C-alpha positions in Angstrom: -6.6 -23.1 1.8 -3.5 -25.0 1.0 0.2 -24.1 1.2 1.5 -22.6 -2.1 5.2 -22.1 -1.1 7.5 -22.1 1.9 10.4 -19.8 2.6 12.8 -20.7 5.5 15.6 -18.7 7.1 18.0 -19.7 9.9 19.9 -16.8 11.4 23.5 -18.1 11.9 25.1 -14.6 12.2 22.9 -12.9 14.8 24.7 -10.4 17.1 22.2 -8.1 18.7 22.4 -6.7 22.2 20.8 -3.8 24.1 20.5 -2.1 27.4 18.0 0.4 26.1 14.4 0.4 27.4 11.2 0.9 25.4 13.0 0.8 22.0 12.3 -1.7 19.2 15.3 -3.5 17.6 15.5 -6.0 14.8 16.3 -9.5 16.0 18.1 -10.6 12.8 15.1 -12.5 11.5 14.1 -10.8 8.3 12.9 -12.6 5.2 11.0 -11.8 2.0 8.4 -13.9 0.1 7.0 -13.1 -3.3 3.3 -14.0 -3.7 2.3 -16.4 -6.5 -1.5 -15.7 -6.4 -3.7 -12.6 -5.7 -4.8 -12.0 -2.1 -3.0 -14.8 -0.5 -2.5 -15.2 3.3 1.0 -15.5 4.8 1.6 -17.7 7.8 4.6 -16.5 9.8 6.4 -18.7 12.4 9.7 -18.0 14.3 11.7 -19.6 17.0 13.6 -16.7 18.5 16.5 -17.4 20.9 17.1 -14.7 23.5 19.6 -14.4 26.4 18.4 -12.3 29.4 21.5 -10.9 31.0 22.1 -10.5 34.8 21.0 -7.3 36.5 20.1 -5.9 39.9 18.4 -8.3 42.3 14.7 -7.9 43.1 13.7 -6.6 39.8 11.6 -7.5 36.7 13.0 -8.2 33.3 10.4 -8.3 30.5 10.2 -8.3 26.7 7.8 -7.9 23.9 8.0 -9.0 20.2 6.4 -7.6 17.1 6.2 -8.4 13.4 6.8 -5.7 10.8 5.7 -6.1 7.2 7.0 -4.1 4.3 5.1 -4.3 0.9 7.6 -1.9 -0.7 6.4 1.4 0.7 7.7 1.2 4.2 7.2 -1.2 7.1 4.2 -1.3 9.4 3.4 -3.4 12.4 1.1 -6.3 11.8 1.3 -8.2 15.1 2.6 -7.5 18.6 2.9 -9.9 21.6 0.9 -7.7 23.9 -2.5 -6.1 23.6 -1.6 -2.4 23.7 -0.7 -1.2 20.2 1.1 1.9 21.4 3.1 0.8 24.5 6.1 -1.4 24.3 5.6 -2.9 27.7 1.8 -3.0 28.4 1.9 -6.8 29.0 4.8 -8.8 27.6 5.7 -12.0 25.9 8.5 -13.0 28.2 9.1 -11.9 31.8 10.9 -12.9 34.9 11.6 -11.7 38.4 15.1 -12.1 39.7 16.2 -12.3 43.3 19.9 -12.4 42.6 22.2 -10.2 40.5 23.7 -13.4 39.1 20.4 -14.7 37.6 20.4 -15.3 33.9 18.1 -17.0 31.5 18.2 -18.3 27.9 15.0 -19.2 26.1 13.6 -19.9 22.7 10.4 -18.0 22.1 8.0 -19.6 19.6 6.0 -17.0 17.7 3.3 -17.6 15.0 0.9 -15.3 13.2 -1.5 -15.6 10.2 -1.4 -12.5 8.1 -4.8 -12.5 6.5 -6.7 -10.0 4.3 -3.7 -9.1 2.1 -5.0 -7.3 -1.0 -1.8 -8.0 -2.9 -1.4 -9.1 -6.5 0.6 -12.1 -7.5 4.3 -11.1 -7.8 4.2 -8.8 -4.8 7.2 -9.0 -2.5 6.4 -8.9 1.2 9.3 -8.6 3.7 8.7 -9.7 7.3 10.9 -8.6 10.2 10.8 -9.7 13.9 11.6 -7.0 16.4 12.2 -7.1 20.2 11.9 -4.5 23.0 12.5 -4.6 26.7 10.5 -2.7 29.3 13.5 -1.9 31.6 17.2 -1.3 30.7 18.3 -4.7 32.0 20.0 -6.0 28.9 19.6 -8.9 26.5 21.6 -10.6 23.7 20.5 -12.4 20.6 23.6 -14.2 19.4 24.2 -17.2 17.2 27.1 -17.9 19.6 24.4 -19.3 21.9 21.9 -20.7 19.5 20.4 -20.0 16.1 16.9 -18.6 15.5 14.6 -19.6 12.7 11.8 -18.1 10.7 9.4 -19.6 8.2 7.0 -17.9 5.8 4.2 -19.9 4.1 2.0 -18.5 1.4 -1.5 -19.9 1.8 -4.2 -20.0 -0.9 -7.0 -17.6 0.0 
C-alpha cells in the first residue's frame, strides 16, 4: 500500500521521571490520527530520548517500552519491546550494567511498529501512546531539557 497521510509530533515539553519499578508511565509521546479509508494500517515510529540516572554500583538498569492504542473505548497494548506480554521486565529494550555509582547514560531509542489488521471505518480516530517501565527502581528521566523526542504516525492503504 501507499502512504495516505502523515502525522508528526515533537515533544518539546517532556518532564517525566521515576524511581518506581515494574510500573508503566507515559513518555509524553501521544498523538492521534483520523483514518481516511476503511481498514487502513498505521505505521508508528518514535525516537524516544531517555536519561538513565546514576545508582548503586554493580547493578543492572533495564527498560521496556510499549505502544498503547485507543480507538475511543479505552487503550490497549498493541506492541511491547519484549516477548512476554505480562511481565514488564522479561527481556528489555535497553539495559546496562554499571560498575560505578557515578555512571549515567543518555540514549535515543528508535522504535517502529506496523499496526495491521485494523477493522476501522474511515473517520475513526486512533490515539497512540508510548510508555516506558523499568525493571529496578534505579531512576530515569525523560526531559526536553536534555533532548526532544519525536513520533510519526502514517496511515497506509490496506
